[in-house]
Each structure stands twice: as C-alpha cells, then as structure tokens.
NUZA-159322 format. One record per atom (N, C-alpha, C, O): z, y, x; residue number from 1. Coordinates in Angstrom, 2 decimals. Atoms other than C-alpha are relative to their C-alpha. Example, Ala and Ser with C-alpha at 12.3 -4.5 7.8 and 13.67 -1.06 7.14 Angstrom:
BEGIN
Z,Y,X,n
0.00,-1.19,0.89,1
7.80,-4.50,12.30,1
0.00,1.20,0.90,1
0.66,1.18,1.94,1
-0.06,-1.19,-0.82,2
7.14,-1.06,13.67,2
0.73,1.09,-0.77,2
0.90,2.20,-0.26,2
This chain:
BEGIN
Z,Y,X,n
0.28,1.39,0.29,1
-32.87,56.15,69.13,1
-1.43,-0.32,0.42,1
-2.37,0.28,-0.11,1
1.33,0.38,-0.49,2
-35.81,54.54,70.97,2
-0.60,-1.18,-0.76,2
-1.61,-1.73,-0.32,2
0.48,1.13,0.77,3
-36.29,51.84,68.33,3
-0.51,0.48,-1.36,3
0.27,0.68,-2.28,3
0.52,-0.45,1.29,4
-38.64,52.97,65.56,4
0.19,-1.08,-1.07,4
0.19,-2.27,-0.77,4
-0.15,0.93,1.10,5
-38.15,51.40,62.17,5
-1.30,-0.79,-0.19,5
-2.39,-0.22,-0.16,5
1.15,0.85,0.27,6
-40.46,48.47,61.52,6
-0.15,-0.18,-1.50,6
0.83,-0.22,-2.24,6
0.26,0.23,1.41,7
-42.12,47.95,58.17,7
0.45,-1.41,-0.36,7
0.07,-2.37,0.31,7
-0.52,1.31,0.39,8
-40.35,45.09,56.37,8
-1.11,-0.87,-0.59,8
-1.21,-2.05,-0.25,8
1.11,0.72,0.60,9
-43.39,44.06,54.33,9
-0.97,1.01,-0.57,9
-0.62,2.17,-0.81,9
1.00,-0.88,0.58,10
-46.58,45.52,52.96,10
0.16,-0.02,-1.52,10
0.03,-1.08,-2.13,10
-0.19,-0.01,1.45,11
-45.97,46.65,49.36,11
-1.31,-0.07,-0.78,11
-1.28,-0.14,-2.01,11
1.29,0.02,0.68,12
-49.70,46.59,48.59,12
-0.65,-1.36,0.18,12
-0.94,-1.77,1.31,12
0.61,1.33,-0.03,13
-51.20,43.22,47.71,13
-1.05,-0.05,-1.10,13
-0.72,0.02,-2.28,13
1.09,-0.03,0.97,14
-54.61,43.09,46.03,14
-0.26,-1.33,-0.69,14
-1.11,-1.42,-1.57,14
0.27,1.32,0.60,15
-54.41,39.39,45.14,15
0.39,-0.03,-1.47,15
1.36,0.60,-1.89,15
-0.32,0.22,1.40,16
-54.50,38.39,41.50,16
1.14,-1.02,-0.09,16
1.31,-1.82,0.84,16
-1.10,0.97,0.13,17
-51.49,36.41,40.22,17
-0.45,-1.45,0.18,17
0.29,-2.26,0.74,17
0.51,1.36,-0.14,18
-53.65,33.28,40.07,18
-0.16,-0.38,1.47,18
0.10,-1.52,1.85,18
0.18,0.26,-1.43,19
-54.43,33.60,43.79,19
1.35,-0.18,0.69,19
1.49,-1.01,1.58,19
-1.35,0.15,-0.55,20
-50.74,34.04,44.62,20
0.55,-1.37,-0.37,20
1.13,-2.06,0.47,20
-0.47,1.31,0.45,21
-49.89,30.97,42.54,21
-0.69,-1.12,0.77,21
-0.03,-2.09,1.15,21
0.74,1.03,-0.75,22
-52.62,28.94,44.28,22
0.49,-0.08,1.44,22
0.61,-1.18,1.98,22
-0.49,0.00,-1.38,23
-51.36,29.99,47.72,23
1.37,-0.66,0.09,23
1.63,-1.42,1.02,23
-1.32,0.64,0.02,24
-47.80,28.97,46.83,24
-0.12,-1.50,-0.23,24
0.54,-2.29,0.45,24
0.19,1.41,0.31,25
-48.94,25.67,45.34,25
-0.57,-0.75,1.20,25
-0.18,-1.88,1.46,25
0.59,0.63,-1.18,26
-51.01,24.92,48.45,26
1.05,-0.26,1.08,26
0.87,-1.14,1.93,26
-1.09,0.19,-0.96,27
-47.78,25.23,50.47,27
1.08,-0.93,-0.52,27
2.14,-1.09,0.09,27
-0.97,0.92,0.58,28
-46.00,22.76,48.21,28
1.12,0.68,-0.76,28
2.15,0.07,-1.03,28
-1.01,-0.76,0.73,29
-44.07,25.46,46.38,29
-0.40,0.15,-1.46,29
-1.58,0.04,-1.80,29
0.25,-0.20,1.43,30
-43.75,26.04,42.65,30
0.15,1.48,-0.32,30
1.25,2.03,-0.18,30
-0.13,-1.42,0.35,31
-44.55,29.60,41.56,31
0.84,0.16,-1.27,31
0.59,-0.50,-2.28,31
-0.83,-0.33,1.16,32
-41.89,30.95,39.19,32
-0.04,1.51,-0.15,32
0.49,2.24,0.69,32
0.14,-1.44,0.19,33
-42.70,34.36,37.80,33
1.26,0.60,-0.57,33
1.72,1.66,-0.14,33
-1.30,-0.38,0.53,34
-39.58,34.66,35.74,34
0.53,-1.20,-0.76,34
-0.22,-1.96,-1.36,34
-0.57,1.18,0.62,35
-37.18,32.13,34.39,35
1.17,0.32,-0.92,35
2.00,-0.54,-1.20,35
-1.14,-0.38,0.82,36
-34.80,34.05,32.19,36
-0.34,0.10,-1.49,36
0.55,0.38,-2.29,36
0.37,-0.13,1.41,37
-36.78,34.06,28.89,37
0.77,-0.97,-0.89,37
1.19,-0.59,-1.99,37
-0.72,0.95,0.85,38
-35.10,30.90,27.60,38
1.44,0.47,-0.22,38
2.00,0.26,-1.30,38
-1.35,-0.54,0.13,39
-31.73,32.54,28.23,39
0.03,1.12,-1.05,39
1.00,1.27,-1.79,39
0.08,-1.11,0.95,40
-32.86,35.55,26.19,40
-0.52,-0.42,-1.36,40
-0.61,0.40,-2.27,40
0.48,0.49,1.28,41
-34.21,33.34,23.40,41
-1.48,0.21,-0.23,41
-1.94,0.16,-1.37,41
1.45,-0.20,0.13,42
-37.90,33.99,24.12,42
-0.72,-1.14,0.70,42
-0.23,-1.68,1.70,42
0.83,1.02,-0.64,43
-40.60,31.48,24.94,43
-0.69,0.61,1.21,43
-1.12,1.76,1.15,43
0.68,-0.50,-1.20,44
-42.08,31.84,28.43,44
-1.47,-0.39,-0.02,44
-1.84,-1.36,-0.68,44
1.43,0.28,-0.12,45
-45.80,31.93,29.24,45
-0.27,-0.59,1.37,45
0.37,-0.21,2.35,45
0.39,0.60,-1.26,46
-47.41,29.81,31.94,46
-1.40,0.47,0.35,46
-2.20,0.78,-0.54,46
1.35,-0.35,-0.46,47
-50.47,30.68,34.03,47
-0.95,-1.11,-0.33,47
-2.14,-1.01,-0.04,47
C-alpha cells in the first residue's frame, strides 16, 4: 500500500474551554458542552 494513513485530527489542544467557546461563538456557533443533564434530572452549568 503506497498510501500512508493520514492523521484525522490532532488530539492535543492546549486551549482553555473559554477560548474554544469564544472561537465557536465568533463563527456564529453555539458551544454545547453537554446537553443531557436535564434528561438525567441534574441542573447544567454554563460557562
């Protein structure tokens, strides 16, 4: 096989969650860290 495997994504990201949220928001996206707490009967926390 002459086609080496390519890395799908870098698993190492030094950004803090706040920086990731800001980058997503800047692109018009809404960061959702997890959305199943209400289903489990627990209150969720927001950044």
